[in-house]
N, CA, C, O and the ligand as a Tripos MOL2 file, in Angstrom:
@<TRIPOS>MOLECULE
protein
  305   303    77     0     0
PROTEIN
NO_CHARGES

@<TRIPOS>ATOM
      1 N         -12.3300  -38.7380   -7.7190 N.3       1 MET1
      2 CA        -11.7850  -37.3500   -7.7550 C.3       1 MET1
      3 C         -11.5590  -37.0880   -9.2250 C.2       1 MET1
      4 O         -10.9980  -37.9510   -9.9000 O.2       1 MET1
      5 N         -11.9760  -35.9040   -9.7880 N.am      2 ALA2
      6 CA        -11.5450  -35.5060  -10.9980 C.3       2 ALA2
      7 C         -10.1800  -35.2910  -11.1260 C.2       2 ALA2
      8 O          -9.4850  -35.0080  -10.1500 O.2       2 ALA2
      9 N          -9.7000  -35.4130  -12.3520 N.am      3 THR3
     10 CA         -8.2920  -35.1630  -12.5700 C.3       3 THR3
     11 C          -8.0240  -33.9890  -13.5110 C.2       3 THR3
     12 O          -8.8160  -33.7190  -14.4130 O.2       3 THR3
     13 N          -6.8990  -33.2870  -13.2970 N.am      4 CYS4
     14 CA         -6.6710  -32.0940  -14.1830 C.3       4 CYS4
     15 C          -6.3780  -32.5910  -15.5520 C.2       4 CYS4
     16 O          -5.6670  -33.5780  -15.7400 O.2       4 CYS4
     17 N          -6.9690  -31.8560  -16.5770 N.am      5 PRO5
     18 CA         -6.5430  -32.2070  -17.9400 C.3       5 PRO5
     19 C          -5.1450  -32.0790  -18.2850 C.2       5 PRO5
     20 O          -4.5820  -32.8140  -19.0960 O.2       5 PRO5
     21 N          -4.5400  -31.0330  -17.5910 N.am      6 ARG6
     22 CA         -3.1990  -30.5630  -18.0780 C.3       6 ARG6
     23 C          -2.1140  -31.4990  -17.3860 C.2       6 ARG6
     24 O          -1.2730  -32.0890  -18.0650 O.2       6 ARG6
     25 N          -2.1690  -31.5930  -16.1510 N.am      7 CYS7
     26 CA         -1.0760  -32.1380  -15.3620 C.3       7 CYS7
     27 C          -1.4640  -33.4660  -14.8130 C.2       7 CYS7
     28 O          -0.5970  -34.0990  -14.2100 O.2       7 CYS7
     29 N          -2.7200  -33.9960  -14.9510 N.am      8 LYS8
     30 CA         -3.1720  -35.2410  -14.5390 C.3       8 LYS8
     31 C          -3.2340  -35.2600  -12.9020 C.2       8 LYS8
     32 O          -3.4140  -36.3400  -12.3390 O.2       8 LYS8
     33 N          -3.1090  -34.2680  -12.2760 N.am      9 GLY9
     34 CA         -3.0050  -34.2960  -10.8390 C.3       9 GLY9
     35 C          -4.4910  -34.2820  -10.4120 C.2       9 GLY9
     36 O          -5.4030  -34.0490  -11.2040 O.2       9 GLY9
     37 N          -4.6750  -34.5660   -9.0100 N.am     10 PRO10
     38 CA         -6.1570  -34.4960   -8.5640 C.3      10 PRO10
     39 C          -6.5070  -32.8840   -8.6840 C.2      10 PRO10
     40 O          -5.7190  -31.9470   -8.5580 O.2      10 PRO10
     41 N          -7.8720  -32.8420   -8.9530 N.am     11 LEU11
     42 CA         -8.3390  -31.3830   -9.3110 C.3      11 LEU11
     43 C          -9.1220  -30.9650   -8.0770 C.2      11 LEU11
     44 O         -10.3350  -31.1410   -7.9650 O.2      11 LEU11
     45 N          -8.3580  -30.4080   -7.1720 N.am     12 THR12
     46 CA         -9.0590  -29.8550   -5.9570 C.3      12 THR12
     47 C          -9.4590  -28.3830   -6.2290 C.2      12 THR12
     48 O          -9.1300  -27.8400   -7.2830 O.2      12 THR12
     49 N         -10.1580  -27.7510   -5.2880 N.am     13 ASP13
     50 CA        -10.7140  -26.4460   -5.4450 C.3      13 ASP13
     51 C          -9.5040  -25.5070   -5.6830 C.2      13 ASP13
     52 O          -9.6250  -24.6170   -6.5250 O.2      13 ASP13
     53 N          -8.4820  -25.6310   -5.0780 N.am     14 ASP14
     54 CA         -7.3340  -24.5190   -5.1640 C.3      14 ASP14
     55 C          -6.2090  -25.2070   -6.1100 C.2      14 ASP14
     56 O          -5.0350  -24.8630   -5.9750 O.2      14 ASP14
     57 N          -6.5690  -26.1480   -7.0350 N.am     15 HIS15
     58 CA         -5.5700  -26.6730   -7.8310 C.3      15 HIS15
     59 C          -4.8700  -25.8040   -8.7500 C.2      15 HIS15
     60 O          -5.4380  -25.0310   -9.5220 O.2      15 HIS15
     61 N          -3.4490  -25.9730   -8.6320 N.am     16 ARG16
     62 CA         -2.7320  -25.1770   -9.5820 C.3      16 ARG16
     63 C          -1.6190  -26.1680  -10.2160 C.2      16 ARG16
     64 O          -0.9080  -26.8750   -9.5020 O.2      16 ARG16
     65 N          -1.5400  -26.1470  -11.6150 N.am     17 CYS17
     66 CA         -0.6430  -27.0920  -12.1000 C.3      17 CYS17
     67 C           0.7940  -26.8180  -11.6090 C.2      17 CYS17
     68 O           1.2310  -25.6770  -11.4600 O.2      17 CYS17
     69 N           1.4570  -27.8760  -11.3820 N.am     18 PRO18
     70 CA          2.9430  -27.5710  -10.9500 C.3      18 PRO18
     71 C           3.6040  -27.1260  -12.2030 C.2      18 PRO18
     72 O           3.2920  -27.5140  -13.3290 O.2      18 PRO18
     73 N           4.5900  -26.2370  -11.8990 N.am     19 LYS19
     74 CA          5.5060  -25.8100  -12.9890 C.3      19 LYS19
     75 C           6.3810  -26.8810  -13.5010 C.2      19 LYS19
     76 O           6.7840  -27.7730  -12.7540 O.2      19 LYS19
     77 N           6.7020  -26.8180  -14.8110 N.am     20 ARG20
     78 CA          7.6060  -27.6400  -15.2910 C.3      20 ARG20
     79 C           9.0870  -27.3410  -14.7680 C.2      20 ARG20
     80 O           9.4400  -26.1870  -14.5220 O.2      20 ARG20
     81 N           9.9090  -28.4070  -14.6150 N.am     21 GLN21
     82 CA         11.1710  -28.3390  -13.9270 C.3      21 GLN21
     83 C          12.0400  -27.2410  -14.5630 C.2      21 GLN21
     84 O          12.6600  -26.4400  -13.8640 O.2      21 GLN21
     85 N          12.0700  -27.2240  -15.9100 N.am     22 GLY22
     86 CA         12.9450  -26.2450  -16.6220 C.3      22 GLY22
     87 C          12.5240  -24.8740  -16.2310 C.2      22 GLY22
     88 O          13.3820  -24.0730  -15.8600 O.2      22 GLY22
     89 N          11.3280  -24.5590  -16.2820 N.am     23 LEU23
     90 CA         10.8660  -23.2390  -15.8710 C.3      23 LEU23
     91 C          11.2340  -22.7110  -14.5780 C.2      23 LEU23
     92 O          11.5710  -21.5360  -14.4390 O.2      23 LEU23
     93 N          11.1760  -23.6130  -13.5440 N.am     24 VAL24
     94 CA         11.6280  -23.4530  -12.1930 C.3      24 VAL24
     95 C          13.1690  -23.0160  -12.1920 C.2      24 VAL24
     96 O          13.5340  -22.0080  -11.5870 O.2      24 VAL24
     97 N          14.0510  -23.8370  -12.9090 N.am     25 ILE25
     98 CA         15.3840  -23.4820  -12.9780 C.3      25 ILE25
     99 C          15.6040  -22.2940  -13.5830 C.2      25 ILE25
    100 O          16.5060  -21.5780  -13.1490 O.2      25 ILE25
    101 N          14.8580  -21.9030  -14.6320 N.am     26 ILE26
    102 CA         15.0410  -20.6380  -15.2930 C.3      26 ILE26
    103 C          14.6960  -19.6100  -14.4240 C.2      26 ILE26
    104 O          15.4480  -18.6360  -14.3870 O.2      26 ILE26
    105 N          13.6280  -19.6360  -13.6580 N.am     27 GLU27
    106 CA         13.2550  -18.6590  -12.7520 C.3      27 GLU27
    107 C          14.2590  -18.4300  -11.6840 C.2      27 GLU27
    108 O          14.5250  -17.2800  -11.3350 O.2      27 GLU27
    109 N          14.8630  -19.5210  -11.1160 N.am     28 ILE28
    110 CA         15.9260  -19.2870  -10.1230 C.3      28 ILE28
    111 C          17.1150  -18.7890  -10.6650 C.2      28 ILE28
    112 O          17.8070  -18.1050   -9.9110 O.2      28 ILE28
    113 N          17.5200  -18.9910  -11.8600 N.am     29 VAL29
    114 CA         18.6580  -18.3990  -12.4630 C.3      29 VAL29
    115 C          18.3390  -16.9520  -12.5970 C.2      29 VAL29
    116 O          19.1120  -16.1310  -12.1040 O.2      29 VAL29
    117 N          17.2930  -16.5810  -13.2070 N.am     30 ALA30
    118 CA         16.9780  -15.1120  -13.3770 C.3      30 ALA30
    119 C          16.9720  -14.4030  -12.0960 C.2      30 ALA30
    120 O          17.4940  -13.2920  -12.0180 O.2      30 ALA30
    121 N          16.3800  -15.0040  -11.0110 N.am     31 THR31
    122 CA         16.3240  -14.4200   -9.8280 C.3      31 THR31
    123 C          17.7540  -14.0470   -9.2680 C.2      31 THR31
    124 O          18.0640  -12.9520   -8.8010 O.2      31 THR31
    125 N          18.6040  -15.2030   -9.4050 N.am     32 ALA32
    126 CA         19.9550  -14.8920   -8.8350 C.3      32 ALA32
    127 C          20.6680  -13.9050   -9.6220 C.2      32 ALA32
    128 O          21.4440  -13.1230   -9.0730 O.2      32 ALA32
    129 N          20.4480  -13.8890  -10.9360 N.am     33 LEU33
    130 CA         21.1070  -12.8830  -11.7970 C.3      33 LEU33
    131 C          20.6370  -11.3960  -11.4300 C.2      33 LEU33
    132 O          21.4040  -10.4340  -11.3940 O.2      33 LEU33
    133 N          19.2980  -11.3490  -11.1700 N.am     34 GLY34
    134 CA         18.7850  -10.0780  -10.7650 C.3      34 GLY34
    135 C          19.3150   -9.6330   -9.3520 C.2      34 GLY34
    136 O          19.5960   -8.4550   -9.1320 O.2      34 GLY34
    137 N          19.4300  -10.5490   -8.4740 N.am     35 GLY35
    138 CA         19.8850  -10.2940   -7.0610 C.3      35 GLY35
    139 C          21.2380   -9.8730   -7.1870 C.2      35 GLY35
    140 O          21.6000   -8.8910   -6.5390 O.2      35 GLY35
    141 N          22.1040  -10.5240   -7.9880 N.am     36 GLY36
    142 CA         23.6130  -10.2790   -8.2290 C.3      36 GLY36
    143 C          23.7700   -8.9930   -8.7250 C.2      36 GLY36
    144 O          24.6450   -8.2680   -8.2500 O.2      36 GLY36
    145 N          22.8920   -8.5340   -9.7990 N.am     37 LEU37
    146 CA         23.1060   -7.1850  -10.3790 C.3      37 LEU37
    147 C          22.6890   -6.1080   -9.2840 C.2      37 LEU37
    148 O          23.3980   -5.1190   -9.1010 O.2      37 LEU37
    149 N          21.5270   -6.3230   -8.5630 N.am     38 ALA38
    150 CA         21.1380   -5.4360   -7.4610 C.3      38 ALA38
    151 C          22.2690   -5.2980   -6.4420 C.2      38 ALA38
    152 O          22.4340   -4.2100   -5.8900 O.2      38 ALA38
    153 N          22.9270   -6.1690   -6.2070 N.am     39 GLY39
    154 CA         24.0860   -6.3000   -5.1330 C.3      39 GLY39
    155 C          25.1350   -5.3680   -5.7820 C.2      39 GLY39
    156 O          25.6110   -4.4720   -5.0850 O.2      39 GLY39
    157 N          25.5080   -5.5050   -6.9900 N.am     40 LEU40
    158 CA         26.5810   -4.6020   -7.8990 C.3      40 LEU40
    159 C          26.1010   -3.2370   -7.6650 C.2      40 LEU40
    160 O          26.7890   -2.4390   -7.0280 O.2      40 LEU40
    161 N          24.8540   -2.9020   -8.1890 N.am     41 LEU41
    162 CA         24.2540   -1.6060   -8.2950 C.3      41 LEU41
    163 C          24.4250   -1.0090   -6.5880 C.2      41 LEU41
    164 O          24.8430    0.1260   -6.3610 O.2      41 LEU41
    165 N          24.1100   -1.7770   -5.7150 N.am     42 LEU42
    166 CA         24.1850   -1.2720   -4.3220 C.3      42 LEU42
    167 C          25.5700   -0.8990   -4.0030 C.2      42 LEU42
    168 O          25.8200    0.1560   -3.4210 O.2      42 LEU42
    169 N          26.5280   -1.7770   -4.3860 N.am     43 LEU43
    170 CA         27.8940   -1.5730   -4.0900 C.3      43 LEU43
    171 C          28.4350   -0.2310   -4.8340 C.2      43 LEU43
    172 O          29.1150    0.6270   -4.2720 O.2      43 LEU43
    173 N          28.0380   -0.1960   -6.1380 N.am     44 ALA44
    174 CA         28.4110    1.0550   -6.9130 C.3      44 ALA44
    175 C          27.8270    2.1860   -6.2730 C.2      44 ALA44
    176 O          28.5310    3.1930   -6.1890 O.2      44 ALA44
    177 N          26.5510    2.2130   -5.7590 N.am     45 ALA45
    178 CA         25.9140    3.3970   -5.0260 C.3      45 ALA45
    179 C          26.8440    3.7710   -3.8090 C.2      45 ALA45
    180 O          27.1630    4.9440   -3.6170 O.2      45 ALA45
    181 N          27.2560    2.7800   -3.0190 N.am     46 PHE46
    182 CA         28.0010    3.1300   -1.7850 C.3      46 PHE46
    183 C          29.4530    3.3600   -2.0540 C.2      46 PHE46
    184 O          30.1480    3.8360   -1.1560 O.2      46 PHE46
    185 N          29.9620    3.0650   -3.2030 N.am     47 ASP47
    186 CA         31.3890    3.1570   -3.3740 C.3      47 ASP47
    187 C          31.4930    3.6730   -4.9080 C.2      47 ASP47
    188 O          31.9850    2.9170   -5.7460 O.2      47 ASP47
    189 N          31.0740    4.8320   -5.2390 N.am     48 PRO48
    190 CA         31.1300    5.3440   -6.5320 C.3      48 PRO48
    191 C          32.5360    5.4650   -7.2210 C.2      48 PRO48
    192 O          32.6450    5.5380   -8.4450 O.2      48 PRO48
    193 N          33.5380    5.4790   -6.4140 N.am     49 ARG49
    194 CA         34.9760    5.4780   -7.0860 C.3      49 ARG49
    195 C          35.5190    4.1640   -7.3130 C.2      49 ARG49
    196 O          36.6300    4.0260   -7.8250 O.2      49 ARG49
    197 N          34.7520    3.1250   -6.9410 N.am     50 GLY50
    198 CA         35.3450    1.7180   -7.0700 C.3      50 GLY50
    199 C          36.4220    1.3080   -6.3300 C.2      50 GLY50
    200 O          37.2100    0.4710   -6.7670 O.2      50 GLY50
    201 N          36.5620    1.9540   -4.9570 N.am     51 GLN51
    202 CA         37.7280    1.5790   -4.0980 C.3      51 GLN51
    203 C          37.5910    0.2420   -3.5360 C.2      51 GLN51
    204 O          38.5930   -0.3380   -3.1160 O.2      51 GLN51
    205 N          36.4140   -0.3100   -3.4920 N.am     52 ILE52
    206 CA         36.3740   -1.7920   -3.0530 C.3      52 ILE52
    207 C          35.9080   -2.6390   -4.0870 C.2      52 ILE52
    208 O          35.1130   -3.5490   -3.8490 O.2      52 ILE52
    209 N          36.4120   -2.3660   -5.3890 N.am     53 ALA53
    210 CA         36.2110   -3.2810   -6.5070 C.3      53 ALA53
    211 C          36.3710   -4.7670   -6.4110 C.2      53 ALA53
    212 O          35.7440   -5.6070   -7.0560 O.2      53 ALA53
    213 N          37.3240   -4.9750   -5.4900 N.am     54 ASP54
    214 CA         37.7200   -6.3840   -5.2880 C.3      54 ASP54
    215 C          36.4710   -7.3040   -4.7500 C.2      54 ASP54
    216 O          36.4540   -8.5280   -4.8740 O.2      54 ASP54
    217 N          35.4890   -6.5800   -4.1710 N.am     55 LEU55
    218 CA         34.3810   -7.2520   -3.7150 C.3      55 LEU55
    219 C          33.1100   -7.5890   -4.8090 C.2      55 LEU55
    220 O          32.0460   -8.1470   -4.5390 O.2      55 LEU55
    221 N          33.5220   -7.1200   -5.9950 N.am     56 ASP56
    222 CA         32.4890   -7.3070   -6.9880 C.3      56 ASP56
    223 C          31.9640   -8.8430   -6.9640 C.2      56 ASP56
    224 O          30.7670   -9.0710   -6.7890 O.2      56 ASP56
    225 N          32.7920   -9.7580   -7.1240 N.am     57 VAL57
    226 CA         32.2690  -11.1110   -7.1360 C.3      57 VAL57
    227 C          31.5460  -11.6300   -5.8480 C.2      57 VAL57
    228 O          30.5080  -12.2910   -5.8730 O.2      57 VAL57
    229 N          32.1450  -11.2920   -4.8460 N.am     58 ILE58
    230 CA         31.4380  -11.6000   -3.5200 C.3      58 ILE58
    231 C          30.1820  -10.8240   -3.3660 C.2      58 ILE58
    232 O          29.2470  -11.3780   -2.7870 O.2      58 ILE58
    233 N          30.0420   -9.6180   -3.8090 N.am     59 THR59
    234 CA         28.8590   -8.9150   -3.7910 C.3      59 THR59
    235 C          27.8170   -9.4590   -4.5730 C.2      59 THR59
    236 O          26.6590   -9.5570   -4.1650 O.2      59 THR59
    237 N          28.2840   -9.8890   -5.9210 N.am     60 PHE60
    238 CA         27.2680  -10.4260   -6.8060 C.3      60 PHE60
    239 C          26.6570  -11.8330   -6.2020 C.2      60 PHE60
    240 O          25.4570  -12.1020   -6.1480 O.2      60 PHE60
    241 N          27.7230  -12.6590   -5.7670 N.am     61 ILE61
    242 CA         27.2210  -14.0130   -5.1840 C.3      61 ILE61
    243 C          26.3050  -13.7780   -3.8780 C.2      61 ILE61
    244 O          25.3890  -14.5460   -3.5860 O.2      61 ILE61
    245 N          26.6430  -12.6430   -3.1240 N.am     62 GLY62
    246 CA         25.7810  -12.4850   -2.0020 C.3      62 GLY62
    247 C          24.4090  -11.9470   -2.2770 C.2      62 GLY62
    248 O          23.3900  -12.2990   -1.6820 O.2      62 GLY62
    249 N          24.4820  -11.0850   -3.2100 N.am     63 GLY63
    250 CA         22.9820  -10.6010   -3.6350 C.3      63 GLY63
    251 C          22.1740  -11.7520   -4.3600 C.2      63 GLY63
    252 O          20.9610  -11.9020   -4.2140 O.2      63 GLY63
    253 N          23.0180  -12.5930   -5.2000 N.am     64 ALA64
    254 CA         22.2020  -13.6920   -5.9470 C.3      64 ALA64
    255 C          21.6710  -14.6860   -4.6490 C.2      64 ALA64
    256 O          20.5120  -15.0970   -4.7000 O.2      64 ALA64
    257 N          22.3970  -15.0000   -3.6800 N.am     65 ALA65
    258 CA         22.0770  -15.8930   -2.5920 C.3      65 ALA65
    259 C          20.7620  -15.3660   -1.8180 C.2      65 ALA65
    260 O          19.8260  -16.0960   -1.4930 O.2      65 ALA65
    261 N          20.8440  -14.0060   -1.5800 N.am     66 VAL66
    262 CA         19.7810  -13.4940   -0.7290 C.3      66 VAL66
    263 C          18.5660  -13.2670   -1.6510 C.2      66 VAL66
    264 O          17.4390  -13.3820   -1.1690 O.2      66 VAL66
    265 N          18.7320  -12.9510   -2.9470 N.am     67 ALA67
    266 CA         17.5460  -12.9960   -3.8890 C.3      67 ALA67
    267 C          16.8830  -14.4630   -4.0110 C.2      67 ALA67
    268 O          15.6570  -14.5700   -4.0150 O.2      67 ALA67
    269 N          17.6270  -15.4560   -4.0980 N.am     68 VAL68
    270 CA         17.0180  -16.7060   -4.3320 C.3      68 VAL68
    271 C          16.3930  -17.1920   -2.8680 C.2      68 VAL68
    272 O          15.3940  -17.9110   -2.8240 O.2      68 VAL68
    273 N          17.0200  -16.7680   -1.7800 N.am     69 GLY69
    274 CA         16.5040  -17.2430   -0.5850 C.3      69 GLY69
    275 C          15.2360  -16.4780   -0.2650 C.2      69 GLY69
    276 O          14.3130  -17.0240    0.3400 O.2      69 GLY69
    277 N          15.1870  -15.2480   -0.6560 N.am     70 VAL70
    278 CA         13.9200  -14.5180   -0.3900 C.3      70 VAL70
    279 C          12.7620  -15.1140   -1.2560 C.2      70 VAL70
    280 O          11.6600  -15.3860   -0.7780 O.2      70 VAL70
    281 N          13.0910  -15.2920   -2.5460 N.am     71 ASN71
    282 CA         12.2720  -15.7950   -3.4630 C.3      71 ASN71
    283 C          11.5940  -17.2570   -2.9480 C.2      71 ASN71
    284 O          10.4040  -17.5360   -3.0930 O.2      71 ASN71
    285 N          12.5720  -18.0980   -2.3390 N.am     72 ARG72
    286 CA         12.0520  -19.4090   -1.9190 C.3      72 ARG72
    287 C          11.1750  -19.2790   -0.7660 C.2      72 ARG72
    288 O          10.2190  -20.0370   -0.6060 O.2      72 ARG72
    289 N          11.4880  -18.2860    0.0940 N.am     73 LEU73
    290 CA         10.5790  -17.9890    1.4520 C.3      73 LEU73
    291 C           9.2950  -17.4560    1.0050 C.2      73 LEU73
    292 O           8.2860  -17.7660    1.6380 O.2      73 LEU73
    293 N           9.2120  -16.6640   -0.0480 N.am     74 ILE74
    294 CA          7.9620  -16.1300   -0.5080 C.3      74 ILE74
    295 C           7.1100  -17.1760   -1.0260 C.2      74 ILE74
    296 O           5.9150  -17.1360   -0.7350 O.2      74 ILE74
    297 N           7.5830  -18.1610   -1.7950 N.am     75 ARG75
    298 CA          6.8120  -19.1070   -2.4640 C.3      75 ARG75
    299 C           6.5660  -20.3440   -1.6110 C.2      75 ARG75
    300 O           5.7130  -21.1180   -2.0470 O.2      75 ARG75
    301 N           7.1680  -20.6590   -0.4690 N.am     76 SER76
    302 CA          6.9520  -21.7290    0.1870 C.3      76 SER76
    303 C           5.7670  -21.6460    1.1490 C.2      76 SER76
    304 O           5.4610  -22.6190    1.8380 O.2      76 SER76
    305 ZN         -3.2680  -29.2080  -13.2010 Zn       77 ZN77
@<TRIPOS>BOND
     1     1     2 1
     2     2     3 1
     3     3     4 2
     4     3     5 am
     5     5     6 1
     6     6     7 1
     7     7     8 2
     8     7     9 am
     9     9    10 1
    10    10    11 1
    11    11    12 2
    12    11    13 am
    13    13    14 1
    14    14    15 1
    15    15    16 2
    16    15    17 am
    17    17    18 1
    18    18    19 1
    19    19    20 2
    20    19    21 am
    21    21    22 1
    22    22    23 1
    23    23    24 2
    24    23    25 am
    25    25    26 1
    26    26    27 1
    27    27    28 2
    28    27    29 am
    29    29    30 1
    30    30    31 1
    31    31    32 2
    32    31    33 am
    33    33    34 1
    34    34    35 1
    35    35    36 2
    36    35    37 am
    37    37    38 1
    38    38    39 1
    39    39    40 2
    40    39    41 am
    41    41    42 1
    42    42    43 1
    43    43    44 2
    44    43    45 am
    45    45    46 1
    46    46    47 1
    47    47    48 2
    48    47    49 am
    49    49    50 1
    50    50    51 1
    51    51    52 2
    52    51    53 am
    53    53    54 1
    54    54    55 1
    55    55    56 2
    56    55    57 am
    57    57    58 1
    58    58    59 1
    59    59    60 2
    60    59    61 am
    61    61    62 1
    62    62    63 1
    63    63    64 2
    64    63    65 am
    65    65    66 1
    66    66    67 1
    67    67    68 2
    68    67    69 am
    69    69    70 1
    70    70    71 1
    71    71    72 2
    72    71    73 am
    73    73    74 1
    74    74    75 1
    75    75    76 2
    76    75    77 am
    77    77    78 1
    78    78    79 1
    79    79    80 2
    80    79    81 am
    81    81    82 1
    82    82    83 1
    83    83    84 2
    84    83    85 am
    85    85    86 1
    86    86    87 1
    87    87    88 2
    88    87    89 am
    89    89    90 1
    90    90    91 1
    91    91    92 2
    92    91    93 am
    93    93    94 1
    94    94    95 1
    95    95    96 2
    96    95    97 am
    97    97    98 1
    98    98    99 1
    99    99   100 2
   100    99   101 am
   101   101   102 1
   102   102   103 1
   103   103   104 2
   104   103   105 am
   105   105   106 1
   106   106   107 1
   107   107   108 2
   108   107   109 am
   109   109   110 1
   110   110   111 1
   111   111   112 2
   112   111   113 am
   113   113   114 1
   114   114   115 1
   115   115   116 2
   116   115   117 am
   117   117   118 1
   118   118   119 1
   119   119   120 2
   120   119   121 am
   121   121   122 1
   122   122   123 1
   123   123   124 2
   124   123   125 am
   125   125   126 1
   126   126   127 1
   127   127   128 2
   128   127   129 am
   129   129   130 1
   130   130   131 1
   131   131   132 2
   132   131   133 am
   133   133   134 1
   134   134   135 1
   135   135   136 2
   136   135   137 am
   137   137   138 1
   138   138   139 1
   139   139   140 2
   140   139   141 am
   141   141   142 1
   142   142   143 1
   143   143   144 2
   144   143   145 am
   145   145   146 1
   146   146   147 1
   147   147   148 2
   148   147   149 am
   149   149   150 1
   150   150   151 1
   151   151   152 2
   152   151   153 am
   153   153   154 1
   154   154   155 1
   155   155   156 2
   156   155   157 am
   157   157   158 1
   158   158   159 1
   159   159   160 2
   160   159   161 am
   161   161   162 1
   162   162   163 1
   163   163   164 2
   164   163   165 am
   165   165   166 1
   166   166   167 1
   167   167   168 2
   168   167   169 am
   169   169   170 1
   170   170   171 1
   171   171   172 2
   172   171   173 am
   173   173   174 1
   174   174   175 1
   175   175   176 2
   176   175   177 am
   177   177   178 1
   178   178   179 1
   179   179   180 2
   180   179   181 am
   181   181   182 1
   182   182   183 1
   183   183   184 2
   184   183   185 am
   185   185   186 1
   186   186   187 1
   187   187   188 2
   188   187   189 am
   189   189   190 1
   190   190   191 1
   191   191   192 2
   192   191   193 am
   193   193   194 1
   194   194   195 1
   195   195   196 2
   196   195   197 am
   197   197   198 1
   198   198   199 1
   199   199   200 2
   200   199   201 am
   201   201   202 1
   202   202   203 1
   203   203   204 2
   204   203   205 am
   205   205   206 1
   206   206   207 1
   207   207   208 2
   208   207   209 am
   209   209   210 1
   210   210   211 1
   211   211   212 2
   212   211   213 am
   213   213   214 1
   214   214   215 1
   215   215   216 2
   216   215   217 am
   217   217   218 1
   218   218   219 1
   219   219   220 2
   220   219   221 am
   221   221   222 1
   222   222   223 1
   223   223   224 2
   224   223   225 am
   225   225   226 1
   226   226   227 1
   227   227   228 2
   228   227   229 am
   229   229   230 1
   230   230   231 1
   231   231   232 2
   232   231   233 am
   233   233   234 1
   234   234   235 1
   235   235   236 2
   236   235   237 am
   237   237   238 1
   238   238   239 1
   239   239   240 2
   240   239   241 am
   241   241   242 1
   242   242   243 1
   243   243   244 2
   244   243   245 am
   245   245   246 1
   246   246   247 1
   247   247   248 2
   248   247   249 am
   249   249   250 1
   250   250   251 1
   251   251   252 2
   252   251   253 am
   253   253   254 1
   254   254   255 1
   255   255   256 2
   256   255   257 am
   257   257   258 1
   258   258   259 1
   259   259   260 2
   260   259   261 am
   261   261   262 1
   262   262   263 1
   263   263   264 2
   264   263   265 am
   265   265   266 1
   266   266   267 1
   267   267   268 2
   268   267   269 am
   269   269   270 1
   270   270   271 1
   271   271   272 2
   272   271   273 am
   273   273   274 1
   274   274   275 1
   275   275   276 2
   276   275   277 am
   277   277   278 1
   278   278   279 1
   279   279   280 2
   280   279   281 am
   281   281   282 1
   282   282   283 1
   283   283   284 2
   284   283   285 am
   285   285   286 1
   286   286   287 1
   287   287   288 2
   288   287   289 am
   289   289   290 1
   290   290   291 1
   291   291   292 2
   292   291   293 am
   293   293   294 1
   294   294   295 1
   295   295   296 2
   296   295   297 am
   297   297   298 1
   298   298   299 1
   299   299   300 2
   300   299   301 am
   301   301   302 1
   302   302   303 1
   303   303   304 2
@<TRIPOS>SUBSTRUCTURE
     1 MET1         2 RESIDUE 1 A MET
     2 ALA2         6 RESIDUE 1 A ALA
     3 THR3        10 RESIDUE 1 A THR
     4 CYS4        14 RESIDUE 1 A CYS
     5 PRO5        18 RESIDUE 1 A PRO
     6 ARG6        22 RESIDUE 1 A ARG
     7 CYS7        26 RESIDUE 1 A CYS
     8 LYS8        30 RESIDUE 1 A LYS
     9 GLY9        34 RESIDUE 1 A GLY
    10 PRO10       38 RESIDUE 1 A PRO
    11 LEU11       42 RESIDUE 1 A LEU
    12 THR12       46 RESIDUE 1 A THR
    13 ASP13       50 RESIDUE 1 A ASP
    14 ASP14       54 RESIDUE 1 A ASP
    15 HIS15       58 RESIDUE 1 A HIS
    16 ARG16       62 RESIDUE 1 A ARG
    17 CYS17       66 RESIDUE 1 A CYS
    18 PRO18       70 RESIDUE 1 A PRO
    19 LYS19       74 RESIDUE 1 A LYS
    20 ARG20       78 RESIDUE 1 A ARG
    21 GLN21       82 RESIDUE 1 A GLN
    22 GLY22       86 RESIDUE 1 A GLY
    23 LEU23       90 RESIDUE 1 A LEU
    24 VAL24       94 RESIDUE 1 A VAL
    25 ILE25       98 RESIDUE 1 A ILE
    26 ILE26      102 RESIDUE 1 A ILE
    27 GLU27      106 RESIDUE 1 A GLU
    28 ILE28      110 RESIDUE 1 A ILE
    29 VAL29      114 RESIDUE 1 A VAL
    30 ALA30      118 RESIDUE 1 A ALA
    31 THR31      122 RESIDUE 1 A THR
    32 ALA32      126 RESIDUE 1 A ALA
    33 LEU33      130 RESIDUE 1 A LEU
    34 GLY34      134 RESIDUE 1 A GLY
    35 GLY35      138 RESIDUE 1 A GLY
    36 GLY36      142 RESIDUE 1 A GLY
    37 LEU37      146 RESIDUE 1 A LEU
    38 ALA38      150 RESIDUE 1 A ALA
    39 GLY39      154 RESIDUE 1 A GLY
    40 LEU40      158 RESIDUE 1 A LEU
    41 LEU41      162 RESIDUE 1 A LEU
    42 LEU42      166 RESIDUE 1 A LEU
    43 LEU43      170 RESIDUE 1 A LEU
    44 ALA44      174 RESIDUE 1 A ALA
    45 ALA45      178 RESIDUE 1 A ALA
    46 PHE46      182 RESIDUE 1 A PHE
    47 ASP47      186 RESIDUE 1 A ASP
    48 PRO48      190 RESIDUE 1 A PRO
    49 ARG49      194 RESIDUE 1 A ARG
    50 GLY50      198 RESIDUE 1 A GLY
    51 GLN51      202 RESIDUE 1 A GLN
    52 ILE52      206 RESIDUE 1 A ILE
    53 ALA53      210 RESIDUE 1 A ALA
    54 ASP54      214 RESIDUE 1 A ASP
    55 LEU55      218 RESIDUE 1 A LEU
    56 ASP56      222 RESIDUE 1 A ASP
    57 VAL57      226 RESIDUE 1 A VAL
    58 ILE58      230 RESIDUE 1 A ILE
    59 THR59      234 RESIDUE 1 A THR
    60 PHE60      238 RESIDUE 1 A PHE
    61 ILE61      242 RESIDUE 1 A ILE
    62 GLY62      246 RESIDUE 1 A GLY
    63 GLY63      250 RESIDUE 1 A GLY
    64 ALA64      254 RESIDUE 1 A ALA
    65 ALA65      258 RESIDUE 1 A ALA
    66 VAL66      262 RESIDUE 1 A VAL
    67 ALA67      266 RESIDUE 1 A ALA
    68 VAL68      270 RESIDUE 1 A VAL
    69 GLY69      274 RESIDUE 1 A GLY
    70 VAL70      278 RESIDUE 1 A VAL
    71 ASN71      282 RESIDUE 1 A ASN
    72 ARG72      286 RESIDUE 1 A ARG
    73 LEU73      290 RESIDUE 1 A LEU
    74 ILE74      294 RESIDUE 1 A ILE
    75 ARG75      298 RESIDUE 1 A ARG
    76 SER76      302 RESIDUE 1 A SER
    77 ZN77       305 GROUP 0 **** ****
């Protein structure tokens, strides 16, 4: 079987070179940051006067977790 010139893996018809580990980590971090920020924006939209500002961190972590989870589901 032919081997891929870039990653040395078996060159099948639908071969795609695996991403480098560092890039995967960067993508996960970027996804988590984006999800966290989206969560904060949502919170701000529902709470324009900041009455539940104590939830900032929880919202950020929740948004990040959801974003990473969805990203993993889409890619698997
Ligand atoms: Zn390859």
